[in-house]
N, C-alpha and C positions, 0 to 999 in steps of 0.2 A: 688720093682718096677723096678729097673734097670734090674734085671734078666728077668722080664716079657717083658720089652721094647726091650731088646737085642735079644729076640727070633725072629727068621726069620719070622714065620707065623704071629706073633703079629704085627711086623713092616709092613709087607705087607698088612695085613687086615686093619690096620689103614689107610694106603694109599688108599685102595679101598673105605673105608667108608668116606674119605674126600669128595667124590662126592655126599654124601647123604645116607640116610637109604637104607639098602639092605636086601633082604631075604637070607636065608641060601644058597639056590641053586644058587642065583646070585653071592654070595661071592665065593662059591666053583668053579664056572665056571671061575671067574676072577683070582682065585688063583690056577692056573694049577699046579697039582702035589700034592696038599694037600688031605689027606684022610678025609672022613667025621668025623672019630673019632678024629683026630688031630685038625681039624677045630672046632669041637664042644667043645673040651677041651680048646682050645685057647680062644674061645669066652666066655666060662664060667669063665676062669681066668681073662679075661679082664673086664667082668661084675663085678666080685667080687672085683676087684681093682678100680672100678669106672671109667674106661676108656670108657666103652660101655654100652648103655642101651638096654634092650630087651623089645619090645612091642608086646603083643599078642592081636590080633584083634578077636573079637567075631564073627567069620564068619564060614561058612561051605564050604569047609574045613577050619580049623584054619589057620590064617596067622600070621607069626612072622617076625618082622623086627628088625634089629640091627642098631644102630646109635651111633655116637660118642657123648659122654657127653662133657661138657666144659673142663674137665680134659683131655679127649682124644683129643679134638681139640688142646689143648695146647701142647700135645706131638707130634701132627702131623707135625708141622713145623720143629722141629729139626730132626725128622725122615726122612722127605722129603729131607733135606740137606744131610743126611747120605746116603740115597738111590741114590741121584744124584752123590755123591762122588764115591760110589761103581761102579755105571754104567760108570762113566768117567775113573776110574782107574783100574778096574778089568781086562780089556783087555790088559793093558800094561805089565802085568807080566805073 
């Protein structure tokens, strides 16, 4: 779990999902620089670990949304503190 949470794209995706469920394209737009392959793999690992839920809606075309689970919400607060610390201190060095 620590390896997963320490991953850059996992931490950033959790930050985006704190605002509520997102579709893949919305996540990708907000996570500038992530490739579709890396984002897909990250979301799959997060889903397997119980941090994210994936909901498929029976629509045409199909719609898929990702959302934080209670476990993911629990991880969001400490990760937010870490992101804040990095943003405040990274420019100092």
